[in-house]
C-alpha positions as CSV (number, residue, x, y, z in Angstrom):
1,M,0.3,-20.2,-6.5
2,R,-3.6,-20.7,-7.1
3,P,-4.8,-17.6,-8.1
4,I,-6.3,-14.8,-6.0
5,R,-10.2,-13.7,-6.6
6,L,-12.4,-11.3,-5.5
7,E,-16.2,-12.8,-5.2
8,P,-18.3,-9.5,-5.5
9,W,-19.6,-9.1,-2.3
10,Q,-15.6,-9.1,-1.2
11,V,-15.5,-5.7,-4.2
12,V,-18.1,-4.5,-2.2
13,L,-16.5,-4.2,0.7
14,I,-13.0,-2.9,0.0
15,K,-14.7,-0.3,-1.8
16,E,-16.7,0.7,1.2
17,A,-14.0,0.3,3.0
18,T,-10.8,0.9,1.2
19,E,-8.2,2.6,3.7
20,D,-8.9,-0.2,6.1
21,F,-7.9,-2.5,3.1
22,I,-4.5,-0.6,3.1
23,R,-4.1,-0.9,6.1
24,G,-4.7,-4.3,6.7
25,L,-2.3,-5.5,3.8
26,I,0.5,-2.5,5.0
27,E,0.2,-4.3,8.6
28,S,0.7,-7.6,7.2
29,D,2.7,-7.4,4.2
30,G,4.2,-3.9,4.5
31,C,5.7,-1.0,6.5
32,R,6.7,2.4,6.8
33,V,10.4,3.5,6.6
34,V,12.0,6.9,8.2
35,A,15.2,7.2,6.0
36,N,18.2,9.5,6.3
37,D,19.1,10.3,2.9
38,R,21.8,12.5,2.8
39,G,20.8,14.3,6.1
40,V,17.6,14.4,4.8
41,R,14.9,12.8,6.3
42,S,12.6,10.7,4.3
43,V,9.3,9.1,4.9
44,R,8.0,6.3,2.5
45,Y,5.6,3.4,2.5
46,H,6.5,-0.4,1.1
47,F,4.4,-3.2,0.4
48,S,6.0,-6.8,-0.5
49,N,4.0,-9.8,-1.9
50,R,5.4,-12.3,-4.3
51,S,1.2,-12.7,-5.4
52,D,0.8,-10.7,-8.7
53,D,-2.7,-10.9,-7.8
54,I,-2.3,-9.7,-4.1
55,R,-0.3,-6.7,-5.2
56,G,-3.1,-6.1,-8.2
57,L,-4.8,-5.7,-5.8
58,F,-3.3,-3.6,-3.0
59,C,-2.4,-1.1,-6.0
60,A,-5.9,-0.7,-7.8
61,A,-6.8,0.3,-4.1
62,L,-4.2,2.8,-3.8
63,D,-5.4,4.1,-7.7
64,E,-9.1,4.0,-6.1
65,L,-7.7,6.4,-3.6
66,G,-5.6,8.4,-6.3
67,I,-2.4,7.4,-4.6
68,P,0.5,7.3,-6.5
69,W,2.9,4.2,-6.5
70,T,5.8,2.7,-8.0
71,R,7.2,-0.6,-8.6
72,P,10.9,-0.5,-7.1
73,R,11.4,-4.1,-7.9
74,W,8.6,-6.7,-9.7
75,F,7.3,-8.0,-6.3
76,E,7.5,-4.7,-4.3
77,I,5.2,-1.3,-4.5
78,A,6.4,2.0,-2.6
79,V,4.9,5.2,-2.2
80,Y,7.3,7.7,-1.8
81,R,5.8,11.1,-2.6
82,K,5.2,13.3,0.4
83,A,1.7,14.3,-0.7
84,A,0.7,10.4,-1.1
85,V,2.8,9.6,1.8
86,A,0.7,12.0,4.1
87,R,-2.5,10.5,2.7
88,L,-1.4,7.1,3.7
89,D,-0.1,8.2,7.1
90,E,-3.9,10.1,7.6
91,F,-5.3,6.1,8.6
92,I,-1.8,4.1,8.7
93,G,1.2,6.1,10.8
94,P,3.7,5.3,12.4
95,K,2.9,2.0,14.6
96,A,2.8,2.8,18.2
């Protein structure tokens, strides 16, 4: 219920390590999904959090890297486009 606000030094760290920040959020509150949509393999990333502030930080980090996202539900962020998923796979990828 409390607001999540970053201190200036935290903003600097996120700008320096945006990929690491996104990876940490996906590892804590997200997932990489391999779906079978009518026989077509489809890979996606989902991030879910009930905090507007945390979702905002996640979306801002994606925007910083030019990764398009959608909001299928009010508390969920999804990355569906092939190029965007490929970009996330560069620094997140499937879990071992």
